[in-house]
C-alpha positions in Angstrom: 43.2 114.6 87.2 44.5 110.8 86.1 47.2 111.5 88.6 44.8 112.2 91.7 42.8 109.1 91.0 46.0 107.4 91.7 46.7 108.7 94.2 43.1 108.5 96.5 43.4 104.2 94.9 46.2 103.8 96.7 45.0 105.6 99.7 42.3 103.1 99.8 45.5 100.2 100.5 47.6 102.3 103.3 48.1 101.5 106.5 48.2 105.1 107.1 45.4 106.5 109.2 42.9 107.8 106.8 42.8 111.4 107.6 46.4 111.4 108.0 46.6 110.5 104.0 44.5 112.8 103.4 46.1 115.6 104.4 49.2 114.0 102.9 47.7 113.8 99.9 46.2 116.9 99.1 49.3 118.6 100.4 51.5 116.7 97.4 49.0 117.7 95.0 47.9 121.5 95.8 51.2 122.6 96.7 52.7 125.1 94.1 55.7 123.5 92.4 58.2 126.5 91.8 58.3 126.3 95.5 59.6 122.6 95.5 63.5 122.6 95.4 65.9 119.8 94.7 68.5 118.2 97.6 70.6 120.4 96.7 68.8 123.3 97.6 67.3 125.0 100.6 64.0 123.3 101.5 60.6 124.0 102.1 58.2 122.3 104.3 55.2 121.0 103.4 52.3 119.4 105.1 53.5 115.8 105.0 53.9 114.8 108.4 56.6 117.9 108.7 59.1 116.5 106.1 59.7 118.6 103.0 58.2 117.4 99.7 61.1 117.9 96.8 60.5 117.9 93.2 62.4 119.3 90.5 60.8 122.5 88.9 60.1 120.5 85.6 55.8 119.9 85.9 54.6 117.3 87.5 55.1 114.5 85.0 58.8 114.8 85.5 59.1 116.2 88.7 56.4 112.8 90.4 56.0 110.4 87.8 53.4 107.8 88.1 52.7 106.5 91.1 52.2 102.7 92.2 52.1 100.1 94.3 54.9 98.7 93.4 52.8 95.6 91.9 53.5 93.7 95.1 50.2 95.1 97.0 52.0 97.5 99.5 49.8 100.6 100.9 50.2 104.4 99.6 54.0 105.1 100.9 55.5 101.9 101.2 58.4 100.3 100.0 59.4 96.5 99.9 63.6 96.9 100.3 66.3 94.0 99.1 69.6 95.5 101.5 71.8 93.5 99.8 69.6 90.8 101.3 68.1 91.3 104.4 64.0 91.9 102.8 61.6 94.8 104.8 59.2 97.3 104.8 59.0 100.9 105.2 57.0 104.6 104.4 60.6 106.1 106.4 64.0 104.9 105.1 67.9 106.0 106.4 70.6 104.5 104.1 73.6 104.7 106.0 76.4 103.9 104.2 80.1 103.7 106.1 82.3 106.2 104.0 85.7 105.3 105.9 88.9 104.0 104.2 88.3 100.3 105.6 85.5 100.1 103.4 88.3 99.8 100.2 90.7 97.7 101.6 91.8 94.9 98.7 90.0 92.3 101.4 86.8 94.3 100.9 87.3 94.8 96.8 89.4 98.2 97.1 88.1 100.8 95.1 85.8 98.6 92.2 84.1 96.8 94.9 83.3 99.9 96.9 81.6 101.2 93.5 79.7 98.4 93.1 78.1 98.7 96.6 77.6 102.2 95.6 75.7 100.9 92.4 73.9 98.6 94.2 72.3 101.5 96.9 71.6 103.9 94.1 69.6 100.4 92.3 67.5 100.2 96.1 66.5 103.8 95.9 65.2 104.3 92.5 62.9 100.8 93.2 61.6 103.2 95.9 57.2 104.3 96.3 57.2 107.7 94.9 54.8 107.8 98.4 57.9 106.3 100.3 60.6 109.2 102.4 63.6 108.5 102.5 67.6 110.0 102.7 71.5 108.8 102.7 73.9 109.5 105.3 77.5 108.9 104.7 79.7 108.7 108.1 83.0 108.7 108.6 85.2 110.7 110.7 81.8 113.2 110.4 78.2 112.9 108.5 77.0 114.2 104.8 73.6 113.7 104.0 71.8 114.0 101.1 69.1 116.1 101.8 68.8 118.3 105.2 65.5 116.1 105.7 63.8 112.8 104.3 62.7 113.6 101.1 60.0 112.1 98.9 61.3 109.3 96.3 59.6 111.3 93.0 61.5 110.5 89.9 63.3 113.7 90.4 64.6 113.0 94.0 66.3 109.6 93.3 67.9 110.5 89.9 69.9 112.8 91.5 71.4 109.6 93.9 74.4 108.3 91.2 75.6 111.9 91.3 75.5 112.2 94.7 77.3 109.2 96.3 79.4 109.2 92.6 82.8 111.0 94.2 83.1 109.0 97.9 86.5 106.5 96.9 86.0 107.1 93.0 89.4 107.5 91.2 89.8 109.8 88.4 92.6 109.6 86.4 94.7 108.0 88.6 93.6 109.3 92.1 90.8 108.6 94.8 88.7 111.6 93.9 87.1 111.7 97.7 88.4 109.6 100.8 85.4 109.4 102.7 82.5 112.3 103.7 83.7 115.6 102.3 80.6 118.2 102.8 80.0 117.9 106.4 76.4 118.9 106.5 75.1 117.4 108.7 75.3 117.4 113.0 72.7 115.5 114.7 72.1 117.1 118.6 73.8 114.3 120.6 71.8 113.9 124.4 74.5 112.8 127.0 77.3 111.8 124.7 80.7 113.0 124.9 81.3 111.9 120.9 84.8 114.1 120.6 85.7 112.6 116.8 87.0 109.3 115.8 87.7 107.5 112.0 83.4 105.3 112.5 81.1 107.6 113.5 78.6 105.8 113.9 76.9 107.4 117.0 76.2 110.3 114.5 74.5 108.5 111.7 72.4 106.6 113.9 71.6 110.0 115.6 70.9 111.2 112.4 68.7 108.8 111.1 66.4 108.7 114.4 66.2 113.0 113.9 64.8 112.1 110.7 62.0 109.8 112.2 63.1 107.0 110.1 60.7 103.4 110.6 63.8 101.5 108.5 67.0 101.7 108.8 69.8 100.0 107.0 73.6 100.0 107.4 76.9 98.6 105.5 80.1 99.2 107.5 82.7 96.6 108.1 81.3 96.2 111.7 83.2 98.7 113.5 83.0 101.7 115.1 85.8 104.3 116.1 84.3 106.9 118.4 86.7 108.8 120.6 85.5 110.4 124.0 86.6 113.7 124.9 89.5 114.4 126.6 89.8 116.4 130.0 92.3 119.2 129.7 94.2 118.3 132.6 95.1 114.7 130.5 95.8 117.2 127.6 98.2 118.5 129.9 100.0 115.7 130.8 100.6 114.6 127.7 102.1 117.9 126.1 104.8 117.5 129.4 105.6 113.7 128.5 105.6 114.9 124.5 108.9 117.4 126.1 110.3 114.5 127.9 110.3 112.3 124.9 111.2 115.4 122.7 114.5 115.5 124.9 115.5 111.8 125.1 114.6 111.7 121.3 117.8 113.9 120.8 120.5 112.2 123.1 119.4 109.3 121.9 119.9 110.0 117.9 123.0 112.2 119.3 124.7 109.1 120.8 127.0 105.6 119.2 123.9 103.4 120.1 121.9 105.9 118.6 123.3 106.0 115.5 124.3 102.5 114.4 121.1 101.5 115.2 119.2 104.4 113.1 121.6 102.9 110.4 120.4 99.7 110.4 116.9 100.8 110.6 117.6 103.3 107.4 119.0 100.3 105.7 115.9 98.0 106.4 113.4 100.6 105.7 115.0 101.3 102.1 114.4 96.9 102.2 110.7 97.6 102.4 109.8 101.2 100.8 111.9 99.5 97.4 108.4 96.2 98.5 106.1 98.9 98.2 107.0 101.0 95.4 106.7 97.7 93.5 103.3 96.8 94.2 102.2 100.4 93.6 103.9 99.9 90.4 101.9 96.8 89.7 98.6 98.2 91.0 99.5 101.1 88.6 99.3 98.9 85.8 95.9 97.3 86.7 94.3 101.6 87.2 94.4 101.2 90.7 95.8 104.1 93.0 98.3 102.5 96.2 96.4 100.3 98.2 94.3 102.1 101.3 94.6 101.5 104.8 92.6 102.6 107.5 96.0 104.5 109.7 97.5 104.5 107.0 101.0 102.2 105.2 101.5 98.4 107.3 104.3 96.2 107.1 107.5 99.5 107.6 110.2 98.5 110.5 109.7 100.3 113.7 112.0 102.9 114.2 114.4 102.5 117.5 114.9 105.0 120.4 112.4 106.2 122.5 108.7 106.3 121.1 106.4 109.1 120.8 103.8 109.1 124.1 100.2 108.5 122.3 97.7 111.1 123.1 95.4 109.8 125.8 92.4 108.3 123.8 89.7 106.1 125.0 87.0 105.2 122.9 83.3 104.1 123.6 82.2 100.0 123.6 79.7 98.9 121.5 77.3 98.5 124.7 77.9 102.3 125.2 76.7 103.4 121.6 73.8 101.3 122.0 72.8 102.8 125.1 73.6 105.7 123.3 71.4 105.2 120.6 68.1 103.5 122.8 68.6 107.1 125.2 68.2 108.9 121.4 64.7 107.0 120.7 63.7 107.0 123.8 63.3 111.3 123.5 62.4 111.2 119.6 59.8 108.4 119.4 58.8 106.9 122.8 58.1 110.3 123.6 55.9 111.6 120.8 54.3 107.6 120.5 55.9 106.8 117.3 57.0 103.0 117.5 60.5 102.3 117.4 62.8 101.7 113.9 63.7 98.5 112.5 67.6 98.4 112.6 69.1 96.4 110.0 72.9 96.4 109.5 75.1 94.8 106.7 78.5 93.7 107.3 80.4 93.9 104.6 83.5 91.4 104.3 84.1 92.3 108.1 86.6 90.2 110.2 84.8 87.9 113.6 84.7 91.2 115.7 82.9 93.5 113.3 80.9 90.1 112.3 79.9 90.3 116.1 79.2 93.9 116.0 77.1 94.3 113.1 74.8 91.2 115.2 74.5 93.8 118.2 73.3 96.6 116.5 70.5 94.4 114.9 69.1 93.6 118.2 69.4 97.4 118.9 65.5 97.7 118.4 62.7 94.9 117.9 62.7 93.6 114.6 66.0 94.6 113.3 68.6 92.1 111.4 72.3 91.7 109.9 73.4 89.8 107.2 77.3 89.3 106.3 78.5 89.1 102.6 81.3 88.9 101.2 83.7 91.7 99.5 82.2 92.6 95.6 84.4 91.6 92.4 83.1 91.9 88.7 81.3 88.8 89.3 79.5 88.7 92.8 75.8 89.1 93.4 74.0 89.0 96.9 
């Protein structure tokens, strides 16, 4: 009964229409708790804006906790979020987290820096109002979502976030546990788009957040999308023919006296490079760190002489094309149903100059967005 009174008091302060809040509150209070499952399980559908209400089976006291307005006079379901220095309010919040290898490069704080990013995110989720809906998306070559639909920020749901996000780039006994997205448990509908690969699929991340009808989207990234366009069959066939010619040329080169002489010099240079690489690996191992992670693999290795293998024909989408795609998605999902467009807020995690420019562009996709650049985390960093 006390819980119902708290809920009714917050309803009167809410910015949502009274008839909508009343129906949502009754759905939440009257729903049978043995039908509600945690994010890892199958979801039922509730009357809360067509979104599943998810709580533990341990009863009302543990699953929903105490409703409050967060102490700041916010309306029912509204949360004030401080996302690495960007402060916004929303009722349906989606966090987009870059899970690519570039996020754990040494200039971005290495693996310990990424651990701090995850810890800060967990703290943000735990501070959400129990009436707020939220979700988390880790993106890279694919998507991992915390839940297939938005979930209520109950004590049970927020307490599972740390365990869910923990494995990404976590060091266990000297080895990296999970290198980016590994669950691959969500595929958004892509409207008028030919994305077919890439190492930083921001297109998938934004599409998923829009499908979840977020009103507040936060992203942390090093700032550079990598979205490959689909290849035509004719391009693929021409590339395979070039590879066949290359292999013939390579065999002739390595059989020639010049090729043997140049390859011998190459192997000497490579031995020096390997020795320096092994020295760095040993130094990092002594500090409890794995070999350096680099997007695209190792750097600094000497170039192999002779004919070069032809690269696959690859075209990547530009940032302005990504922006147009996101706007098209929003027109279909938001404007057609009379909903306000979301606020997109992007934090650049120690980006380069190009990355800094990109995060500003992404934050301007819709009105009300913000961007901010932060440096790499270390033991003493606060943002």
